[in-house]
Structures are given as C-alpha cells and as structure tokens.
C-alpha positions in Angstrom: -3.3 -20.3 6.3 -3.2 -18.4 2.5 0.0 -18.6 -0.2 1.1 -15.4 -2.1 3.0 -16.0 -5.5 3.8 -12.9 -8.0 5.6 -12.2 -10.7 5.8 -9.8 -14.3 8.8 -8.2 -11.7 11.8 -7.6 -14.0 14.4 -5.1 -15.9 12.8 -2.0 -17.3 13.9 1.6 -18.8 12.8 5.0 -16.6 9.0 5.6 -18.0 8.4 1.9 -18.5 5.5 -0.2 -16.9 4.7 -3.1 -15.9 2.3 -5.6 -14.8 2.9 -7.4 -11.6 0.6 -10.2 -10.7 0.0 -11.6 -7.5 -1.7 -15.3 -7.2 -3.2 -17.8 -4.3 -5.6 -20.7 -4.7 -8.8 -22.0 -2.1 -11.6 -20.7 -0.9 -10.3 -18.0 1.2 -9.8 -16.1 -1.7 -11.8 -13.8 -1.5 -12.4 -12.9 2.4 -8.7 -11.8 2.4 -7.4 -8.1 2.0 -4.6 -7.9 0.3 -1.3 -5.2 0.2 1.9 -4.5 -2.2 5.0 -4.0 -0.7 8.5 -3.0 -1.6 11.9 -3.0 -0.2 14.7 -1.8 -1.8 18.3 -3.1 -0.2 19.1 -1.7 3.1 15.9 0.5 3.6 12.9 -0.5 6.0 10.2 -2.4 4.0 6.9 0.0 3.1 3.5 -0.5 1.7 2.8 1.2 -1.3 -1.2 0.4 -2.1 -4.0 -1.6 -1.0 -7.5 -3.8 -2.0 -10.1 -4.4 0.0 -11.8 -7.7 0.1 -15.2 -6.5 -2.9 -12.1 -4.7 -4.4 -14.6 -2.2 -4.1 -11.5 0.2 -1.7 -8.4 0.8 -2.9 -5.3 2.9 -1.1 -2.3 4.7 -2.6 1.1 5.6 -1.0 2.1 9.6 -1.4 5.0 8.2 -4.0 3.1 6.9 -6.5 -0.6 7.5 -6.3 -0.7 8.6 -9.4 1.7 6.2 -11.7 -0.3 2.9 -10.1 -2.7 1.0 -10.3 -4.2 -2.0 -7.7 -7.1 -4.1 -9.0 -8.2 -8.2 -8.2 -10.2 -10.7 -10.4 -11.5 -12.9 -7.4 -12.5 -15.3 -10.3 -8.8 -15.4 -11.2 -7.3 -15.8 -7.2 -5.5 -12.7 -8.6 -4.4 -8.9 -7.7 -2.4 -6.7 -9.9 -0.3 -3.4 -9.4 0.1 -1.7 -12.7 3.1 0.2 -12.8 3.0 2.9 -15.5 5.5 5.8 -15.7 8.5 4.2 -13.5 11.4 5.3 -11.2 14.1 4.5 -10.4 13.4 5.3 -7.2 10.7 2.3 -7.5 14.1 -0.4 -8.0 13.4 -3.0 -5.1 11.8 -6.2 -4.4 8.1 -6.3 -4.4 5.6 -8.7 -1.9 2.3 -8.5 -2.0 0.5 -9.4 1.0 -2.9 -10.8 3.1 -4.3 -11.1 5.8 -7.9 -12.4 7.2 -9.9 -8.7 7.5 -9.9 -5.6 6.6 -7.6 -2.9 4.7 -5.5 -1.6 7.2 -2.4 0.2 5.5 0.5 -1.2 7.5 2.6 -3.7 6.9 2.9 -5.8 10.7 -1.1 -5.7 10.0 -0.3 -8.5 7.6 0.1 -11.6 8.1 1.1 -13.4 4.8 3.8 -13.6 2.5 4.7 -14.2 -0.4 9.4 -15.0 -1.4 8.7 -11.6 -3.6 9.5 -10.2 -7.8 11.7 -8.1 -7.9 11.3 -4.3 -9.7 14.7 -2.7 -11.6 14.0 0.3 -13.4 16.9 1.9 -15.4 18.3 5.4 -15.8 
C-alpha cells in the first residue's frame, strides 16, 4: 500500500500563492502516478493536476491551467502543487492521490488517498 500526507494549505487573499506538498515513504514512490484533486462543500471531488511516474508528463484541469504547477522530487518522496493567482473559486480541500500505473485524469482510477489539506481563498 501507499500512504500519502498533504501539507501546505492555509488562508490566502485572492491573487496570492500557496505551495502544497504530498509526501510518502518507501521504495514504491518512484513508481507511482500522483494526482491532485479538490472538493468544495456540497460538490463532487474534481481533478486538478497529475504527474507521471517519471515526472515527464503533466496534466491540468482547464480551470487551473496557467496558474498551478505540479512537480515531483522522487529523491524526497514528494509531489508539489504550486498554486499562483489564487481565486475564491479555488477554495476547497485538496487531496493528493496515487496509483500504481500510468497517468490518468479520473478520480476513480486512483487507489490511494491522503487526508487532504484545506485551502481557503478570501475575496
């Protein structure tokens, strides 16, 4: 199994930035695809960004493209989500998730989930 822990959430003003981190341990980290998802109250969980096992391929939801950047440092067992130009609509709990296979964009394809970290963007 894979265990994931998110950190870096907080409260920021519109236009501000945050960097989320997702960490795990074990030799399997380098072999997993990692995605970021978010869920606002009363809404379904939605895809935000994902990165391939090697880090060579990344994908973003249209709503965050150009503002968010996903990256990974396999030596540190960490995946990052740099969030710039934050908007109130970005307010949600952000989760990292992993699968032991190639990169996909759908929530149901991910097998392992962290506990989430709250991101709140004020007007």
